[in-house]
C-alpha positions in Angstrom: 30.5 -57.3 -27.8 30.3 -58.1 -24.2 32.7 -55.6 -23.4 30.9 -52.9 -25.4 27.3 -53.6 -23.7 29.4 -53.9 -20.4 30.4 -50.0 -21.4 27.0 -48.8 -22.9 25.4 -50.0 -19.7 28.2 -48.1 -17.4 27.9 -45.0 -19.4 23.9 -45.0 -19.1 24.2 -45.3 -15.2 27.0 -42.3 -15.1 24.7 -40.4 -17.3 21.5 -41.6 -15.2 23.2 -40.5 -12.1 24.3 -37.1 -12.9 21.2 -36.2 -14.2 19.0 -37.5 -11.1 19.0 -34.3 -9.5 17.8 -32.4 -12.3 14.9 -34.8 -13.2 13.9 -36.7 -10.4 11.4 -34.4 -9.0 9.4 -35.3 -5.5 5.7 -36.2 -5.7 3.5 -32.9 -4.4 2.4 -32.5 -1.1 0.0 -30.1 0.6 1.4 -27.2 2.3 1.6 -27.8 5.9 1.3 -24.0 6.9 -2.0 -22.2 6.5 -0.4 -18.6 5.4 3.1 -17.0 5.1 4.3 -14.8 7.4 3.9 -11.8 6.4 6.0 -8.2 6.2 5.7 -6.1 9.3 1.9 -4.4 10.0 0.5 -6.7 7.2 -1.8 -9.5 7.0 -1.5 -12.3 4.2 -4.6 -13.2 1.9 -5.1 -16.3 0.1 -6.1 -16.6 -3.3 -9.8 -17.2 -3.8 -12.8 -15.5 -5.9 -15.7 -12.9 -5.2 -19.0 -11.7 -7.2 -18.0 -8.0 -9.1 -20.9 -5.9 -9.8 -21.0 -5.1 -13.2 -22.2 -2.0 -13.5 -22.5 1.1 -10.7 -26.4 0.5 -9.9 -28.3 -1.5 -7.3 -29.8 -3.7 -10.0 -26.6 -5.0 -11.7 -25.9 -8.0 -11.9 -22.5 -9.6 -10.9 -19.7 -12.0 -12.2 -16.9 -14.2 -10.5 -13.9 -12.7 -10.5 -10.7 -14.3 -8.7 -7.5 -12.9 -7.4 -4.1 -14.3 -6.6 -2.9 -14.1 -2.8 -1.4 -10.9 -1.5 -0.1 -9.4 1.5 -2.5 -6.1 2.5 -1.8 -3.7 5.7 -3.7 -4.9 8.7 -4.6 -0.8 9.2 -4.8 2.3 6.8 -1.1 4.3 6.7 -0.5 6.6 9.7 0.5 9.9 10.3 3.4 8.6 11.9 4.1 6.2 9.5 3.5 9.0 6.4 5.6 11.4 8.4 8.9 8.9 8.3 8.5 9.5 4.4 8.5 13.0 5.0 11.2 13.2 7.2 13.4 10.7 5.1 12.8 13.2 1.9 13.8 16.2 4.4 17.1 14.5 5.5 17.8 13.6 1.5 17.1 17.3 0.6 18.8 18.5 3.9 22.3 16.7 3.2 22.4 16.6 -0.9 21.4 20.5 -1.4 22.2 22.1 1.8 25.1 20.0 4.0 27.7 19.4 1.6 29.2 17.6 4.3 31.0 14.2 2.9 30.8 12.4 6.7 27.0 11.7 5.6 27.7 9.6 2.8 29.3 6.1 2.3 32.8 5.6 1.5 32.8 5.8 -2.5 32.2 3.3 -4.8 33.9 4.8 -7.5 30.2 3.9 -9.7 29.5 6.6 -11.9 25.9 8.0 -14.2 25.4 9.8 -16.8 26.6 11.3 -19.8 29.0 13.7 -17.6 30.0 10.6 -15.4 29.1 11.7 -12.1 29.8 9.8 -9.4 26.9 7.9 -7.3 27.0 9.0 -3.8 24.8 7.0 -1.2 23.6 8.5 1.8 25.0 6.9 5.3 21.7 6.5 6.5 22.3 4.5 9.6 24.4 7.6 10.6 21.3 9.5 9.8 18.7 7.6 11.5 20.6 8.4 14.6 19.5 11.9 14.4 16.7 12.5 12.4 15.2 14.5 11.5 18.0 16.7 10.5 16.5 20.1 10.8 14.9 19.0 14.0 17.6 17.1 16.0 20.7 17.7 15.0 23.6 20.1 16.1 23.2 23.4 16.4 26.1 24.3 13.8 24.2 21.6 11.2 21.0 23.3 12.1 22.6 26.9 10.8 23.5 25.6 7.5 19.7 24.4 6.9 18.2 27.5 7.1 17.6 28.1 3.3 15.2 25.3 3.4 13.2 26.3 6.6 9.9 28.2 6.5 7.1 29.2 9.1 4.3 26.6 8.9 1.4 26.4 11.7 3.5 28.5 13.7 6.5 26.6 13.5 9.9 26.6 11.6 9.5 23.4 9.2 10.9 22.3 5.9 9.7 24.4 3.4 7.0 22.1 1.4 8.1 23.1 -1.8 11.4 21.6 -1.3 10.4 18.5 0.0 9.9 16.5 -3.7 10.5 12.7 -4.0 11.4 10.8 -7.3 10.4 7.9 -8.9 10.0 5.9 -12.0 7.6 3.4 -12.7 6.1 1.7 -16.1 3.4 3.8 -17.4 0.3 2.2 -18.1 -1.9 3.7 -20.8 -3.5 1.1 -22.7 -1.1 1.4 -25.2 2.3 1.6 -24.5 2.7 -0.8 -21.3 6.5 -1.1 -21.1 7.6 2.9 -21.0 9.6 3.7 -17.7 8.9 7.2 -17.1 10.0 9.6 -14.0 7.6 11.5 -12.0 8.5 14.0 -9.2 5.7 14.3 -6.3 5.7 17.0 -3.6 5.3 14.9 -0.4 4.0 16.9 2.3 0.4 16.2 3.0 -2.1 19.2 2.7 -2.9 20.4 6.0 -5.6 22.7 5.3 -8.2 20.0 3.8 -10.0 20.0 6.9 -11.4 23.5 6.2 -11.1 23.4 2.5 -13.6 20.4 2.8 -15.8 21.9 5.4 -16.2 25.7 4.7 -18.3 27.5 7.1 -17.2 25.3 9.6 -14.5 25.9 13.1 -11.5 23.4 11.5 -8.5 25.6 11.8 -7.6 23.3 15.0 -7.7 20.0 12.6 -5.6 22.1 10.1 -2.8 23.0 12.3 -2.8 19.9 14.7 -3.9 16.8 12.5 -0.8 15.8 10.6 2.3 16.9 13.3 0.7 16.7 17.1 1.4 13.3 18.8 -2.0 13.0 19.7 -3.1 11.7 16.2 0.2 9.9 15.3 -1.8 6.3 15.0 -4.6 8.1 13.0 -4.6 7.6 9.3 -2.9 9.8 7.3 -5.2 12.0 5.3 -4.7 15.3 2.9 -2.8 13.3 0.0 -3.4 12.5 -3.2 -3.0 9.4 -5.5 0.7 10.0 -6.7 1.5 10.8 -2.9 0.1 7.7 -1.8 2.0 5.7 -4.7 5.1 7.8 -4.1 5.0 7.0 -0.3 4.2 2.8 -1.3 7.7 3.1 -3.8 9.7 4.8 -0.9 8.5 1.7 1.2 9.8 -0.5 -1.4 13.4 0.5 -1.2 13.3 0.3 2.6 12.5 -2.8 2.1 15.3 -3.7 -0.3 17.5 -2.3 2.2 16.4 -4.5 4.9 16.4 -8.1 2.6 19.4 -7.3 1.1 21.6 -9.2 3.1 19.2 -11.9 3.5 20.3 -14.9 1.8 16.7 -16.3 1.3 14.6 -13.0 0.3 17.3 -10.9 -1.5 17.2 -12.6 -4.9 13.2 -12.1 -4.7 11.6 -8.6 -6.6 9.4 -7.4 -4.1 7.4 -4.4 -3.8 4.8 -2.6 -2.3 1.8 -0.7 -3.9 -1.6 0.3 -3.8 -4.1 -2.2 -3.9 -6.1 -2.7 -7.1 -10.1 -2.1 -6.9 -10.3 -6.2 -7.0 -7.9 -6.9 -4.3 -9.2 -4.3 -1.7 -13.1 -5.7 -2.5 -12.0 -9.6 -1.8 -10.1 -8.3 1.4 -12.8 -6.1 2.4 -15.3 -8.8 1.9 -13.2 -11.3 3.8 -14.8 -14.5 2.4 -13.3 -17.2 0.5 -16.3 -18.8 -1.1 -18.5 -16.6 -3.6 -21.3 -18.2 -2.4 -21.3 -17.4 1.1 -23.8 -14.8 2.2 -22.4 -14.2 6.0 -21.4 -10.9 7.0 -17.6 -11.0 7.9 -17.7 -7.3 8.6 -18.5 -6.5 12.4 -20.8 -3.5 12.5 -21.8 -3.2 16.2 -20.4 -5.1 19.7 -22.1 -5.6 22.8 -20.8 -3.6 25.8 -20.2 -6.4 28.5 -21.2 -3.5 31.2 -24.3 -2.4 30.2 -25.3 -5.0 27.4 -26.2 -2.5 25.2 -25.2 -2.7 21.4 -22.4 -0.1 19.9 -21.4 0.7 16.8 -18.3 -0.9 15.4 -17.9 1.4 12.5 -16.6 5.2 12.1 -19.3 6.4 9.8 -22.0 9.0 9.8 -25.2 8.2 11.3 -27.6 10.6 10.0 -27.8 14.6 9.5 -25.6 16.1 11.4 -25.0 12.8 13.7 -21.2 12.1 13.7 -20.4 10.8 17.1 -22.7 7.9 17.8 -20.0 6.0 17.1 -17.5 7.2 19.6 -15.7 10.1 17.1 -16.4 13.1 15.3 -13.7 12.4 13.1 -11.0 10.0 12.1 -9.9 7.4 15.1 -6.5 5.3 15.7 -6.3 2.6 12.9 -6.7 0.0 15.1 -10.3 1.3 16.8 -13.1 -1.1 16.9 -13.5 -5.0 15.5 -11.2 -6.3 12.8 -12.7 -8.4 9.9 -12.1 -12.4 9.1 -8.9 -11.4 7.8 -7.6 -9.6 10.9 -7.9 -6.3 8.8 -9.2 -3.1 10.8 -11.5 -0.4 9.1 -12.1 -1.7 5.9 -15.7 0.2 6.3 -15.7 3.8 8.0 -12.8 5.7 9.3 -11.1 7.0 6.0 -12.3 6.2 2.5 -9.1 4.7 0.7 -7.4 5.0 -2.6 -6.9 2.3 -5.1 -4.4 1.6 -8.1 -7.3 1.3 -10.4 -8.6 4.2 -12.8 -12.6 4.7 -12.7 -15.1 4.2 -15.0 -18.8 3.5 -14.6 -18.4 0.0 -16.2 -14.6 -0.9 -15.4 -15.8 -5.0 -14.2 -16.8 -5.6 -17.8 -13.6 -4.3 -19.4 -11.2 -6.3 -17.1 -9.7 -9.4 -16.9 -11.3 -12.1 -14.6 -8.3 -13.0 -13.1 -6.4 -10.0 -11.5 -8.7 -7.5 -12.4 -7.3 -4.1 -13.0 -8.2 -1.1 -15.0 -4.9 1.2 -15.2 -4.1 4.5 -16.4 -1.4 6.7 -15.8 -2.6 10.1 -16.6 -0.9 13.2 -17.4 -1.2 16.6 -16.5 -2.5 17.2 -20.5 -5.3 14.6 -19.7 -8.7 15.3 -19.2 -10.2 15.4 -15.8 -12.1 12.4 -17.2 -9.1 10.4 -17.2 -7.6 11.6 -14.0 -10.3 9.8 -12.1 -9.0 7.2 -9.6 -11.4 4.5 -7.6 -11.7 5.5 -4.0 -13.3 2.7 -1.6 -14.7 2.2 2.0 -16.7 4.8 2.9 -15.3 7.3 5.7 -16.0 9.3 9.2 -18.3 11.8 7.1 -20.0 9.0 4.7 -23.5 7.8 5.4 -24.3 3.9 6.0 -24.8 2.6 2.4 -21.3 4.0 1.4 -19.6 1.5 4.1 -20.7 -1.4 1.7 -17.7 -3.4 0.3 -18.9 -3.3 -3.3 -19.9 0.2 -3.4 -17.2 3.0 -5.4 -16.6 6.3 -6.0 -13.7 8.5 -7.4 -11.8 11.3 -6.6 -9.2 13.4 -9.2 -5.7 11.6 -8.8 -4.3 14.9 -8.0 -7.0 16.2 -5.1 -6.6 15.7 -1.4 -9.5 15.3 1.4 -9.7 15.0 5.1 -11.7 11.8 4.6 -9.4 10.2 2.1 -6.5 7.8 3.6 -4.7 4.5 1.9 -3.5 1.7 2.5 -0.4 -0.7 0.6 -0.5 -4.0 -0.8 2.8 -6.4 -1.5 2.0 -9.8 -3.9 2.3 -12.8 -2.3 3.6 -16.4 -3.5 0.6 -19.4 -3.6 0.6 -21.7 -1.3 -0.6 -25.3 -2.5 -3.5 -26.6 -1.0 -4.8 -30.5 -0.2 -6.1 -30.9 -3.0 -3.3 -30.8 -5.4 -1.8 -33.5 -3.2 -0.1 -36.2 -5.4 -2.1 -39.4 -4.8 -1.7 -43.0 -5.9 -4.3 -43.9 -8.8 -6.9 -46.0 -7.2 -9.6 -47.9 -9.3 -13.3 -47.1 -8.4 
């Protein structure tokens, strides 16, 4: 009997020891760091609550909604950043459709795809980046092979925009079948003629010819991009991230991707308030000139009929101009308005959840124009002051591009537990 007890006790000790690592959990401690290290060019936005207007009018009531933590670009996407996307697509077209040169590919992996078992060939981007863009910097013999993809654009020989298409996949949101993967092909070259189109009977040809391609504007926000082109850029940026982290043991198992901000994320980041009861204005609208003591505007917008230049510029400005808000984000008011992910409805806030609200709808070419409207936020260099309010909403057709609409990207972030979740001993009161 004693032997049996001893054996049973020993067995329990062994079982307890073997499973201790599985079931012995540590006490919860508050995280000592205040924010995660963000990806390059982004800032960390902690989770929080803010007030959402129930209708698109000044007398509308508001309700509280919450958003989980995320990263957001501290600036609008620049011409230089978007040019990298355009050049990547142009290089892809050059290699796959014109050069047919095995030296630009990685060694064969033997992997195949499709019914015809076509071999998957991966471009050696480390090699390509050394001479990218190929149409401009490659040796003469390579350029000669690319003659078929070139055309005249703004007085220069450039890759034909009609050939620069980007293909990507996403889950189509239509309110019913939200698990259907679809493929979309988007022409990535921006519409450079938006300046003259937006301002008829005005001299804008210099802006049309130079804004996207001239180095003077490389740090200004990219414009002339549609909602679909902005989404394509975010998807491409996600593919570049995967390449960067694939050899990082700490990050390679995480599913990380970029996207456009939801309307709620955009407003929360713009207001830069952690407490919905906070009434302090967090956007710097004016600054004091140290030399003269005079107050100067710190937002890029139209100050009145025909008054575009009182803020320091007639058109857009470099993306780090003026003062960032309390979160460290530049130009959430003014400079350019920005695409968001949401479909537009005048009463959207009544239709969405109070946690991470978003009204998503991927319209097809056959859908009515009403279903193709996407929310635009922030006001721009050509808008008056009331458009700069953080809760002011406007919309544009997803297929249209303008000289006053740009975008920035977001990425979901992990929650950081605060002091209130720390495990403490029970104490009688």
